N, CA and C of each residue as an Amber inpcrd file, in Angstrom:
protein
   549
   3.2730000  92.3120000 110.0140000   3.9510000  92.2770000 108.7730000
   5.4460000  92.2940000 109.0420000   6.1490000  91.4940000 108.2700000
   7.5920000  91.3570000 108.4690000   8.3180000  92.4730000 107.7300000
   9.3940000  92.9400000 108.3330000  10.2020000  93.9890000 107.7060000
  11.5590000  93.4100000 107.3070000  12.3250000  94.2710000 106.6160000
  13.5690000  93.7830000 106.0370000  14.5620000  93.3220000 107.1010000
  14.7110000  93.9640000 108.1470000  15.6750000  93.6090000 109.1830000
  15.1520000  92.5470000 110.1350000  13.9410000  92.1260000 109.9460000
  13.3020000  91.1490000 110.8160000  13.9240000  89.7710000 110.6290000
  14.3710000  89.1210000 111.7020000  14.9800000  87.7870000 111.5880000
  13.9650000  86.7300000 111.1740000  12.6810000  87.0190000 111.1930000
  11.6990000  86.0140000 110.7870000  11.6320000  85.8800000 109.2660000
  12.2190000  86.8490000 108.5220000  12.2300000  86.7950000 107.0530000
  13.5050000  86.0720000 106.6330000  13.3770000  84.9080000 106.0770000
  14.5350000  84.1270000 105.6150000  14.6430000  84.2390000 104.0960000
  15.8640000  84.4790000 103.6260000  16.0830000  84.5680000 102.1880000
  16.2580000  83.1530000 101.6450000  15.7120000  82.9060000 100.4380000
  15.8310000  81.5980000  99.8150000  17.1980000  81.5230000  99.1220000
  18.1280000  80.6830000  99.6350000  19.4620000  80.6300000  99.0310000
  19.4340000  80.0600000  97.6130000  18.4950000  79.2230000  97.2850000
  18.4350000  78.6430000  95.9410000  18.0520000  79.7070000  94.9150000
  17.2620000  80.6670000  95.2960000  16.8700000  81.7130000  94.3710000
  18.0860000  82.5460000  93.9670000  18.9540000  82.8640000  94.9000000
  20.1560000  83.6400000  94.5950000  21.0940000  82.8360000  93.6810000
  21.2760000  81.5450000  93.9380000  22.1220000  80.7000000  93.0850000
  21.5650000  80.6410000  91.6640000  20.2660000  80.5190000  91.5640000
  19.6320000  80.4540000  90.2410000  19.8910000  81.7440000  89.4690000
  19.7600000  82.8840000  90.1180000  19.9930000  84.1570000  89.4470000
  21.4550000  84.3010000  89.0140000  22.3900000  83.8250000  89.8230000
  23.8040000  83.8950000  89.4400000  24.0830000  82.9940000  88.2280000
  23.5660000  81.7800000  88.2370000  23.7660000  80.8690000  87.1050000
  23.1340000  81.4260000  85.8360000  21.9660000  82.0140000  85.9600000
  21.2870000  82.5830000  84.8010000  22.0890000  83.7610000  84.2400000
  22.6300000  84.5940000  85.1050000  23.4190000  85.7400000  84.6460000
  24.6900000  85.2760000  83.9370000  25.3590000  84.2670000  84.4720000
  26.5710000  83.7320000  83.8450000  26.2300000  83.0970000  82.4990000
  25.1240000  82.3720000  82.4270000  24.7240000  81.7370000  81.1700000
  24.4060000  82.7810000  80.1100000  23.6830000  83.8220000  80.4480000
  23.3540000  84.8820000  79.4970000  24.6350000  85.5840000  79.0290000
  25.5640000  85.8400000  79.9490000  26.8380000  86.4690000  79.5880000
  27.6450000  85.5580000  78.6600000  27.6530000  84.2500000  78.9270000
  28.3760000  83.2950000  78.0770000  27.8060000  83.2300000  76.6780000
  26.4790000  83.1770000  76.5620000  25.8360000  83.1620000  75.2450000
  26.1140000  84.4730000  74.5190000  26.0440000  85.5680000  75.2160000
  26.3300000  86.8720000  74.6090000  27.7680000  86.9500000  74.1090000
  28.7170000  86.4300000  74.8870000  30.1260000  86.4290000  74.4550000
  30.2980000  85.5420000  73.2290000  29.6500000  84.3820000  73.2230000
  29.7370000  83.4780000  72.0730000  29.1650000  84.1100000  70.8180000
  28.0130000  84.7770000  70.9440000  27.3820000  85.4310000  69.7960000
  28.2640000  86.5760000  69.2850000  28.9830000  87.2190000  70.1700000
  29.8580000  88.3190000  69.7730000  31.1460000  87.8030000  69.1350000
  31.7370000  86.7610000  69.6810000  33.0380000  86.2680000  69.2250000
  32.9130000  85.4210000  67.9580000  31.8520000  84.6750000  67.7740000
  31.7020000  83.7720000  66.6280000  31.8480000  84.4930000  65.2840000
  31.1880000  85.6020000  65.0260000  31.4110000  86.2920000  63.7420000
  32.8450000  86.7940000  63.5790000  33.4700000  87.2160000  64.6660000
  34.8480000  87.6810000  64.6000000  35.7730000  86.5380000  64.1810000
  35.6380000  85.3860000  64.7990000  36.4590000  84.2290000  64.4580000
  36.1510000  83.7620000  63.0340000  34.8970000  83.7500000  62.6690000
  34.4980000  83.3130000  61.3300000  35.0370000  84.2510000  60.2460000
  35.2090000  85.5210000  60.5680000  35.7450000  86.4660000  59.5860000
  37.2150000  86.1940000  59.2760000  37.8970000  85.4470000  60.1150000
  39.2980000  85.1190000  59.8930000  39.4720000  83.9150000  58.9680000
  38.4030000  83.1960000  58.6510000  38.4820000  82.0790000  57.7260000
  38.7080000  82.6020000  56.3130000  39.4150000  81.8210000  55.4780000
  39.6230000  82.2800000  54.1000000  38.3080000  82.3200000  53.3320000
  38.2100000  83.2840000  52.4130000  36.9980000  83.4160000  51.6140000
  36.9530000  82.3280000  50.5470000  35.8150000  82.1910000  49.8960000
  35.6180000  81.1400000  48.9030000  36.5760000  81.2920000  47.7270000
  36.8560000  82.5170000  47.2900000  37.7710000  82.6890000  46.1640000
  39.1990000  82.3240000  46.5360000  39.5750000  82.5430000  47.7960000
  40.9110000  82.1500000  48.2470000  41.0050000  80.6300000  48.3360000
  39.9700000  79.9950000  48.8510000  39.9750000  78.5340000  48.9140000
  40.0330000  77.9200000  47.5240000  39.3560000  78.5160000  46.5670000
  39.3670000  77.9920000  45.1940000  40.7530000  78.1240000  44.5780000
  41.4940000  79.1530000  44.9460000  42.8290000  79.3610000  44.4000000
  43.8960000  78.5630000  45.1400000  43.5270000  77.8580000  46.1930000
  44.5190000  77.1350000  46.9800000  44.9920000  75.8650000  46.3000000
  44.2730000  75.3780000  45.3200000  44.7070000  74.2230000  44.5430000
  44.5410000  74.5250000  43.0580000  45.3400000  73.8380000  42.2690000
  45.2700000  73.9800000  40.8220000  45.2850000  72.5950000  40.1990000
  44.3670000  72.3540000  39.2810000  44.3510000  71.0840000  38.5500000
  45.0080000  71.3050000  37.1990000  45.8580000  70.3630000  36.7940000
  46.5570000  70.4630000  35.5210000  46.3150000  69.1750000  34.7370000
  45.8730000  69.3350000  33.4830000  45.6690000  68.2040000  32.5830000
  46.9820000  67.9310000  31.8600000  47.5240000  66.7360000  32.0240000
  48.8200000  66.3810000  31.4580000  48.7100000  65.7430000  30.0720000
  47.5070000  65.4320000  29.6390000  47.3370000  64.6430000  28.4150000
  47.8550000  65.3420000  27.1650000  47.8930000  66.6570000  27.1320000
  48.3140000  67.3810000  25.9330000  49.8090000  67.7010000  25.9160000
  50.5330000  67.3540000  26.9760000  51.9540000  67.6900000  27.0580000
  52.7670000  66.5320000  26.4710000  53.4580000  66.8200000  25.3780000
  54.2760000  65.8180000  24.7040000  55.6140000  65.6640000  25.4190000
  56.2720000  64.4930000  25.3100000  57.6080000  64.3400000  25.8940000
  58.5580000  65.4110000  25.3590000  59.3240000  66.0180000  26.2550000
  60.2350000  67.0930000  25.8990000  59.5980000  68.4660000  25.9430000
  58.3060000  68.5220000  26.2190000  57.5740000  69.7810000  26.2320000
  57.2530000  70.1720000  27.6750000  57.0990000  71.4720000  27.9110000
  56.7020000  71.9970000  29.2200000  55.5800000  72.9910000  29.0230000
  54.7690000  73.1500000  30.0520000  53.7100000  74.1590000  30.0140000
  53.8430000  75.0550000  31.2350000  53.2310000  76.2220000  31.1300000
  53.1420000  77.1470000  32.2530000  51.6970000  77.1720000  32.7110000
  51.5050000  77.0710000  33.9990000  50.1780000  77.2040000  34.6020000
  50.3260000  78.2250000  35.7320000  49.2820000  78.4240000  36.4820000
  49.3270000  79.3600000  37.5970000  48.8940000  78.6430000  38.8630000
  49.6440000  78.8560000  39.9340000  49.3330000  78.2660000  41.2300000
  49.5480000  79.3310000  42.2940000  48.4680000  79.7120000  42.9670000
  48.5140000  80.7580000  43.9980000  49.1860000  82.0330000  43.4840000
  48.7760000  82.4210000  42.2870000  49.2480000  83.6350000  41.6280000
  50.7430000  83.5960000  41.3040000  51.3160000  82.4080000  41.2440000
  52.7040000  82.2450000  40.8490000  52.7580000  81.3200000  39.6460000
  53.7830000  81.4680000  38.7980000  53.8940000  80.5610000  37.6570000
  54.2440000  79.1480000  38.1140000  53.6830000  78.1850000  37.4270000
  53.9180000  76.7680000  37.7090000  54.3940000  76.1340000  36.4130000
  55.5250000  75.4310000  36.4620000  56.0540000  74.7420000  35.2900000
  55.7950000  73.2530000  35.4340000  55.2290000  72.6530000  34.3970000
  55.0280000  71.2050000  34.3550000  55.7560000  70.7120000  33.1120000
  56.7600000  69.8810000  33.3040000  57.5940000  69.4020000  32.1980000
  57.4630000  67.8920000  32.0690000  57.2470000  67.4490000  30.8190000
  57.2060000  66.0260000  30.4890000  58.5990000  65.6540000  29.9910000
  59.3940000  65.0670000  30.8650000  60.7800000  64.7590000  30.5470000
  60.8820000  63.5760000  29.5810000  61.8260000  63.6630000  28.6670000
  62.1190000  62.5280000  27.7900000  63.0420000  61.5740000  28.5470000
  63.2100000  60.3640000  28.0270000  64.1240000  59.4210000  28.6710000
  65.5480000  59.9660000  28.6540000  65.9310000  60.6750000  27.5920000
  67.2710000  61.2640000  27.5190000  67.4520000  62.3300000  28.6060000
  66.4270000  63.1480000  28.8650000  66.5150000  64.1650000  29.9210000
  66.5920000  63.5150000  31.2990000  65.8590000  62.4350000  31.4870000
  65.9140000  61.7130000  32.7660000  67.3110000  61.1320000  32.9650000
  67.8530000  60.5020000  31.9220000  69.2000000  59.9240000  32.0110000
  70.2380000  61.0030000  32.2620000  70.0890000  62.1460000  31.6010000
  71.0140000  63.2670000  31.7770000  70.9750000  63.7660000  33.2260000
  69.7890000  63.8850000  33.7900000  69.6530000  64.3430000  35.1810000
  70.2090000  63.3160000  36.1580000  69.9750000  62.0280000  35.8920000
  70.4660000  60.9790000  36.7880000  71.9800000  60.8220000  36.7210000
  72.6000000  61.2410000  35.6090000  74.0450000  61.0880000  35.4320000
  74.8480000  62.1210000  36.2080000  74.2130000  63.1800000  36.6740000
  74.9330000  64.2460000  37.3860000  75.2270000  63.7910000  38.8170000
  76.5230000  63.7650000  39.2140000  76.8480000  63.4280000  40.6090000
  76.2880000  64.4970000  41.5490000  75.6410000  64.0590000  42.6130000
  75.0170000  64.9990000  43.5420000  76.0420000  65.9240000  44.1930000
  77.2910000  65.4980000  44.2860000  78.3430000  66.3260000  44.8670000
  78.6530000  67.5630000  44.0360000  78.2860000  67.5610000  42.7650000
  78.5200000  68.7130000  41.8970000  77.4290000  69.7790000  42.0310000
  76.3670000  69.4640000  42.7250000  75.2180000  70.3650000  42.7990000
  75.2940000  71.2640000  44.0280000  74.9090000  72.5160000  43.8530000
  74.8710000  73.4750000  44.9540000  73.7850000  73.0850000  45.9570000
  72.6580000  72.6380000  45.4540000  71.5260000  72.1920000  46.2840000
  71.2500000  70.7420000  45.8850000  71.9830000  69.7780000  46.4750000
  71.9310000  68.4000000  45.9910000  70.5750000  67.7200000  46.2050000
  69.9320000  67.3920000  45.0930000  68.6980000  66.6160000  45.0880000
  68.7020000  65.7680000  43.8300000  68.3310000  64.5150000  43.9740000
  68.2340000  63.6590000  42.7900000  66.8850000  63.9130000  42.1100000
  66.8020000  63.4970000  40.8600000  65.5290000  63.6210000  40.1400000
  64.4560000  62.8080000  40.8520000  64.8410000  61.6930000  41.4200000
  63.8890000  60.8320000  42.1480000  63.2720000  61.5800000  43.3330000
  64.0580000  62.4130000  43.9930000  63.5560000  63.1990000  45.1240000
  62.6160000  64.3150000  44.6690000  62.7340000  64.7260000  43.4190000
  61.9730000  65.8650000  42.9030000  60.7330000  65.4530000  42.1270000
  60.5270000  64.1480000  41.9430000  59.3590000  63.6390000  41.2130000
  58.6630000  62.5800000  42.0570000  57.4760000  62.1910000  41.6230000
  56.7270000  61.1490000  42.3270000  57.2110000  59.7680000  41.8810000
  57.1460000  58.8210000  42.7790000  57.5810000  57.4590000  42.4700000
  56.7670000  56.8930000  41.3090000  57.4760000  56.3420000  40.3410000
  56.8310000  55.7730000  39.1660000  56.4130000  56.8100000  38.1350000
  56.6520000  58.0830000  38.4050000  56.2660000  59.1790000  37.4980000
  57.4590000  60.1100000  37.2630000  58.6500000  59.5400000  37.0700000
  59.8660000  60.3410000  36.9100000  59.8190000  61.2300000  35.6800000
  58.9300000  60.9350000  34.7410000  58.8500000  61.7460000  33.5240000
  58.1230000  63.0650000  33.7570000  57.4700000  63.2460000  34.8960000
  56.7170000  64.4730000  35.1780000  57.4230000  65.2810000  36.2560000
  57.9190000  66.4510000  35.8770000  58.5740000  67.3590000  36.8140000
  57.6800000  68.5800000  36.9980000  57.2690000  68.8320000  38.2300000
  56.3880000  69.9600000  38.5570000  57.1560000  70.8840000  39.4980000
  57.3470000  72.1380000  39.0780000  58.0740000  73.1100000  39.8980000
  57.3770000  74.4630000  39.8430000  57.6410000  75.2810000  40.8510000
  57.2070000  76.6670000  40.7870000  58.1580000  77.3970000  39.8490000
  57.6430000  78.2520000  39.0020000  58.4520000  78.9880000  38.0440000
  58.9560000  80.2920000  38.6030000  59.6100000  80.2270000  39.7600000
  60.1310000  81.4190000  40.4270000  61.5920000  81.1590000  40.7680000
  62.4820000  81.9720000  40.2000000  63.9100000  81.8190000  40.4700000
  64.1640000  82.0410000  41.9560000  64.9990000  81.1990000  42.5360000
  65.2620000  81.2820000  43.9740000  66.2590000  82.3740000  44.3290000
  66.7210000  83.1300000  43.3400000  67.6310000  84.2340000  43.6210000
  66.8390000  85.4670000  44.0460000  66.0830000  86.0410000  43.1070000
  65.3130000  87.2400000  43.4370000  63.8640000  87.1800000  42.9600000
  63.3970000  85.9940000  42.5930000  61.9830000  85.8370000  42.2730000
  61.5770000  86.1180000  40.8460000  62.5190000  86.1950000  39.9250000
  62.1600000  86.3700000  38.5110000  61.5670000  85.0700000  37.9710000
  60.9520000  85.1380000  36.8000000  60.3950000  83.9550000  36.1580000
  61.3970000  83.4520000  35.1140000  61.9550000  82.2670000  35.3120000
  62.9170000  81.7370000  34.3470000  62.2630000  81.3970000  33.0080000
  63.0830000  81.3710000  31.9690000  62.6510000  80.9530000  30.6410000
  62.9150000  79.4520000  30.4970000  62.2670000  78.8460000  29.5200000
  62.5220000  77.4410000  29.2330000  61.2660000  76.5900000  29.2060000
  60.1780000  77.1070000  29.7240000  58.9340000  76.3340000  29.7120000
  58.1500000  76.5690000  28.4310000  58.3440000  77.7200000  27.8150000
  57.6370000  78.0380000  26.5800000  58.4230000  77.5850000  25.3560000
  57.7140000  77.3350000  24.2850000  58.3630000  76.8890000  23.0600000
  59.2660000  77.9880000  22.5150000  60.5130000  77.6190000  22.1970000
  61.4680000  78.5620000  21.6480000  62.2010000  79.4100000  22.6660000
  61.8960000  79.2600000  23.9430000  62.5780000  80.0400000  24.9730000
  63.9590000  79.4500000  25.2660000  64.8750000  80.3080000  25.7140000
  66.2220000  79.8660000  26.0930000  66.1290000  78.9190000  27.2810000
  66.8310000  77.7890000  27.1920000  66.7980000  76.7950000  28.2630000
  68.0840000  76.7780000  29.0740000  69.0110000  77.6740000  28.7800000
  70.2500000  77.7500000  29.5430000  71.2620000  76.7080000  29.1060000
  72.3980000  76.7140000  29.7790000  73.5130000  75.8350000  29.4290000
  73.2460000  74.3620000  29.7190000  72.2310000  74.0600000  30.5150000
  71.9970000  72.6770000  30.9420000  70.6610000  72.1210000  30.4420000
  70.0070000  72.8350000  29.5370000  68.7940000  72.3280000  28.9030000
  67.5350000  72.3760000  29.7380000  67.5710000  73.0820000  30.8430000
  66.3930000  73.1580000  31.7120000  65.7260000  74.5150000  31.6370000
  66.1230000  75.3980000  32.5410000  65.5560000  76.7350000  32.6030000
  66.6850000  77.7490000  32.7170000  66.4250000  78.9730000  32.2730000
  67.3990000  80.0560000  32.3320000  66.7040000  81.2980000  32.8620000
  67.2550000  81.8980000  33.9110000  66.6900000  83.1240000  34.4680000
  67.3950000  84.3160000  33.8350000  66.6770000  85.1110000  33.0330000
  67.3180000  86.2190000  32.3260000  67.6850000  87.4000000  33.2310000
  67.1580000  87.4620000  34.4230000  67.4300000  88.6140000  35.2980000
  68.8980000  88.6580000  35.7330000  69.4210000  87.5300000  36.2140000
  70.7860000  87.5200000  36.7370000  71.5900000  86.3250000  36.2570000
  71.0570000  85.5500000  35.3190000  71.8340000  84.5090000  34.6730000
  71.9260000  83.1720000  35.3750000  70.9290000  82.7810000  36.1480000
  70.9460000  81.4570000  36.7580000  70.5410000  80.4150000  35.7180000
  71.2550000  79.2910000  35.7100000  70.9900000  78.1910000  34.7850000
  70.5510000  76.9710000  35.5900000  69.4490000  76.3590000  35.1860000
  68.9180000  75.1630000  35.8410000  68.9720000  74.0100000  34.8490000
  69.1800000  72.7870000  35.3540000  69.2300000  71.6280000  34.4590000
  67.8310000  71.0820000  34.2030000  67.7560000  69.9180000  33.5470000
  66.4630000  69.3490000  33.1650000  65.6290000  68.9350000  34.3790000
  66.2550000  68.7980000  35.5380000  65.5280000  68.4850000  36.7680000
  65.2500000  69.7500000  37.5820000  65.4460000  70.9360000  36.9640000
  65.2200000  72.2460000  37.5900000  66.1050000  72.4600000  38.8120000
  67.3230000  71.8960000  38.7410000  68.3100000  72.0740000  39.8070000
  69.2920000  73.1690000  39.3840000  69.6590000  74.0280000  40.3260000
  70.5710000  75.1230000  40.0250000  71.9530000  74.5560000  39.7030000
  72.5060000  75.0260000  38.5740000  73.8250000  74.5450000  38.1520000
  74.8260000  75.6740000  38.0120000  74.3450000  76.8880000  37.6930000
  75.2590000  78.0010000  37.4460000  74.4960000  79.2940000  37.7060000
  75.1760000  80.2830000  38.2700000  74.5460000  81.5700000  38.5140000
  74.3160000  81.8160000  39.9880000  73.6810000  82.9320000  40.3280000
  73.5550000  83.3400000  41.7320000  72.4440000  82.6480000  42.5380000
  71.5440000  81.9410000  41.8990000  70.4380000  81.3170000  42.6530000
  70.9900000  80.3220000  43.6790000  70.5310000  80.3900000  44.9210000
  71.0700000  79.5000000  45.9580000  70.4410000  78.1080000  45.9880000
  69.2230000  77.9670000  45.4720000  68.5060000  76.6950000  45.5960000
  67.8680000  76.3030000  44.2760000  67.4620000  75.0450000  44.2060000
  66.7270000  74.5280000  43.0530000  65.3480000  75.1880000  42.9850000
  64.7110000  75.1230000  41.8090000  63.3220000  75.5710000  41.7280000
  62.4960000  74.6960000  42.6590000  61.5920000  75.3260000  43.3750000
  60.8120000  74.6200000  44.3950000  59.7890000  73.6760000  43.7670000
  59.6890000  72.4770000  44.3560000  58.6750000  71.5070000  43.9420000
  57.5120000  71.6310000  44.9390000  56.3360000  72.0740000  44.4740000
  55.2050000  72.2070000  45.3920000  54.5920000  70.8390000  45.6980000
  53.7600000  70.8010000  46.6980000  53.0270000  69.5660000  47.0070000
  52.0030000  69.3190000  45.8990000  51.9880000  68.1110000  45.3640000
  51.0140000  67.7750000  44.3250000  50.7310000  66.2840000  44.3680000
  49.5890000  65.9130000  43.8080000  49.1990000  64.5050000  43.7470000
  48.6760000  64.1910000  42.3540000  48.8390000  62.9510000  41.9670000
  48.2760000  62.4680000  40.7160000  46.8650000  61.9810000  41.0020000
  45.8630000  62.6130000  40.3970000  44.4850000  62.1630000  40.5310000
  44.2450000  60.9870000  39.5880000  44.7690000  61.1000000  38.3760000
  44.7560000  60.0260000  37.3860000  46.1230000  60.0650000  36.7110000
  46.3340000  59.2150000  35.7170000  47.6000000  59.2350000  35.0030000
  47.7820000  60.5150000  34.1970000  46.6990000  61.2250000  33.9140000
  46.7810000  62.4220000  33.0760000  46.2890000  63.6870000  33.7750000
  46.1340000  63.6460000  35.0940000  45.6660000  64.8430000  35.8240000
  46.3190000  64.9170000  37.1850000  46.8490000  66.1120000  37.5010000
  47.4210000  66.3370000  38.8170000  46.6890000  67.4700000  39.5110000
  46.7360000  67.4500000  40.8380000  46.2290000  68.5530000  41.6510000
  47.4030000  69.0830000  42.4570000  47.6950000  70.3510000  42.2720000
  48.8020000  71.0060000  42.9760000  48.2090000  71.7650000  44.1500000
  48.8250000  71.5900000  45.3170000  48.3590000  72.2800000  46.5110000
  47.7270000  71.3860000  47.5170000
């Protein structure tokens, strides 16, 4: 009978390789099973994904009127500009503006009558007035922030007051002529 130290007993090298590969494979599968739920928990939940976009129906907004909606828990202003408001915004020399942007840069091509902005003053985050019926629209007919007196024009560009920038225009697309998706 052969003993352990006996040179007549040869170890099968393939058996050792197989055991090493099997151990590495089991460890890899175990790591994957452990890490996958952790990584998956970092994905946004269904309610967060649902709030990541907002659809707005434009059909009920008359020229010269604005509505307030909500986008990612922030106010969203959608204004249907009249031709007079568009002309007024286009007549302002960009050199007079603190944050120079033309109305064309702030609206979609061929849809200059629709201005979509976040309703958050760029000074300290207050909600400006001017989107609701009967609200103060400021010295330039756009929006007025009652917190510190910033005045925005019809293109939601800062004209007077402490706000450093224009009201932000979020990413949005026209799904149809009367419906937009923001976000």
